[in-house]
N, C-alpha and C positions, 0 to 999 in steps of 0.2 A: 504493500500500500504506500510505501515511500515514493515509488515511481508511478507516474500517471499512465504509463504505457509499457507493455512488455518489451517493445523494441528499445526504448530508452533504458529500461532495466538491463537488457542484454548488452547495450553499448557500454554501460559502466562495468559490467562483468568482464567484457573484453579488455577494457583498459587495465583492470586488475590482473588478468591472465597474462597480458603482454609484459607487464612490469615483472611478474614472477618468472616469466620465461627468460628474460635477460639474465636473471640470477642463475637459472638452471644452465644456461649456455656458457656463462663466463665465470661463474663462481667456483672456487676450488675447495672451499670449506664444505666438508661433507654434511655437517648439520644444517647449514643454510640450504644446501642443494636438496636434501631430503625434505626440509620444511617447505621450500618453494614448490617442489613437485607435488606434495600432498595438497598444498593450497590450490594449485592449478586443477587437480582432480576434483576437489570439492566445489570450486567455483564453476567448473565446467558442467557439473550436475545441474546447478542452478541455471546455467545458460541453456542447457538442453531443454528444460521445461519452460523456457521463455518462448520456444517455437518461433524464434525471430530469424527469418531468412537474412535480413540485412545484418544482423549481429554475427551470424556465422560467416557471411561474406567478409565482414570487417576483420574477423579473427583470422581467416585464411590469409588475407592480404598482410596482416601484421606478422603472422608466423613466417610467411615466405620471406619477407624483408629481414626478419631477425635471423633466419637460417642463412641467408646470403651473407650477412655481416659476420656471422660466426664461422661459417665454413667456406666462404668465397665461392669459387667456381663449382666446387662439389655441391654446395648448397643450392646454387642455381640449377644445376643439372637434376638434383633430387627433386626440387620444386617442379621442374618441367615434367619429369616422369610421373610424379604424384598427380599433377593436374590432368595428364592424359589418362591415367588409370581411373581417377574419379569421374572424368567425363564419360569414358567408355562404360564404366560400371553404372553410372546414372542412366545413360541412354539404353542400357540393357533392361531396365525396368519398364514394363509396359505402361504404367501410369505416367511416368516421366515423359516417355515418347508421345503419349497422347496429349499431355499438357503443352508440350513444346511444339508439336507438329500437327496436332489434330484439329479438324474442323475450322481451320483458319483463325483460331484464337491466338496461336503463337504463344509468346511468353506472357501474354496478359493473364491467362489462367494460372500459369506456373508461378507468377509473381503476385498473386492475390489481387489482380485487377489493376496493378500499377501501370501496365503497358498502355492502357487506355488513357490514364491520367497524363502520362508522359507525352503521348501523341497530341492530346488537346493542348497541353502546355507548349509543345513545340509549335503548334499552329499560331498561338498567341505571339511567340517570339518571332516567327516568320512574318507575321502581319505588322510587327513593330520592330524592325531590325536594328534601327539606329539607337534610339533613346529608350525603347521599351514603353511600358505602360505606366512607369513610375514606381518607386519603392513602396511596397505595401499595396499595390494595385492589382496583384495577381488574382485574388479571389473575385474582385468585381469584374475583371475582364473574363475570367473563366465562367462566371455566372451568365454574362451576356452571350458568350459563345455557345454555351450549352443550354441556355434558356432555363436556368435554375432560378427559383424564387428567392428573394432576399438579396441584399447588397453584398453580403459576405457569407454565403452558405458554407456549412462545414464540409460539404462534399467537394468544394472547390479548392483542391490542393494537389500539387504535382507530386509531392513526396520525393522530389529530386532537386537538390540544390542547384546544379548548373542550369536546369531548365527554368527554374524560378528566377535565377539571376538573369538569364538571357531574356526572359519575358518581361521582367521589370526594369532592367537597366540597359538592354540592348547589347550590341557587340562590344561597346566600350566597357560596360560593366563585366561582361563575360571575360574580356581580356584581363581586366584587373583581378578577377577571381582566379584565373589560371596563374597569373603572376604571384598572387598570394600563396597558392599551393606550392609552386616551384620554389619560391624564396624561403618559405617555411621549412620545407624538407631539406633544402640546402643548408639553412641555418643550423638545423639539428644534426644532420648527418656529417657535416664537414669536420666536426670536432671529435669524431669517433676515435676512441683509443681505449685500451683495456684498463683504464683507471676510473675512479669514482665519477669525475666530471664527464668523461667520455661516455660511460655507460648510462649516466643520467640523461645526457643529450640523446643517446640512442633510444632510450625509453620515450623521451619527448617526441622524437621523430616517428616512432612506431605508433604512439597514441594519436598524433596529428594525422598520420596517413590512414589509420584504421577508421577514425571518425570521418575523414573525407570519403572513404569508400562507403561507410555506413550511410552518409548523407546522400549518396547516389540513389539509395532505395528508400530512405526515410527522412530526407531533408534535415532541418535542425542542425546546420553547421555553424553559422554565425551566432546563433542563439545559445550555443552550448559553451558555458564558461570554461569547460575543460580544454577547448581549443586554444583559448587565449592564455590559459595557465601554462599549457605545454609550450606555446611560443615564447612566453615570458621566461620560463625556466630555461629553455634552449638558448635564449639570448644571453642569460646570465652565465651559463656553462661555457658558451662560446668564447667568453672573455678569460676563462681560466687557461693559463699557458700549459702546454704539453710538458710532460716530465723531461727534465734536462738529462743529457748524457752524463755518464760518470766522470768524463774528463773535463766537463765544464764546471766552473765554480758555482756553487749553490747561491741563490739570491737571498 
């Protein structure tokens, strides 16, 4: 009951799992390693019962990034192989094939109706490509397009941050949104090193990236204070100098 929505609940659990995962991948203390592993297992149980597709997608993205930083090329190859195995295994299930390819509904059914919302939001963005409909004007524009009653009906939501940004602020706002994502990830990941500041920055980058992926299916990117907390902490850790070599005088 603390969270108003299962997907938001799942998002916060993903953040906790990724923080523990960094400990598992880089920590050498056996007690911390065991504790973090147990914590991940317990939190994942809660995540499972959220039944949040967007949260699982965010977790997969965060895990792939973490493995790449921990294992380099081997991690990238492992992630690619795992993605192929999961995709083949999913398509082998008749219900999944039916949702994805059946009756012309495509991914709309597989994503709980989000495909239709995204298409409608995309039409708004195409109709107002330069300046959009104005910040906060998405619901009103969606209601006009779909003939919904009320100025801001609850059904008028894209559930996809980039679509909402494009519809409300046009191509300029979308470009600024992409810039924010790229600069935020660069800010966090460029400080990567196996020390406390570097691993803290890595956690911030994983959190930022996972919420960005989550917002592709459930919006709520700019409104989530965790995004700005991660960016702020990444900015602080980026100012911490890397450990000096033994042959250099300590400051």
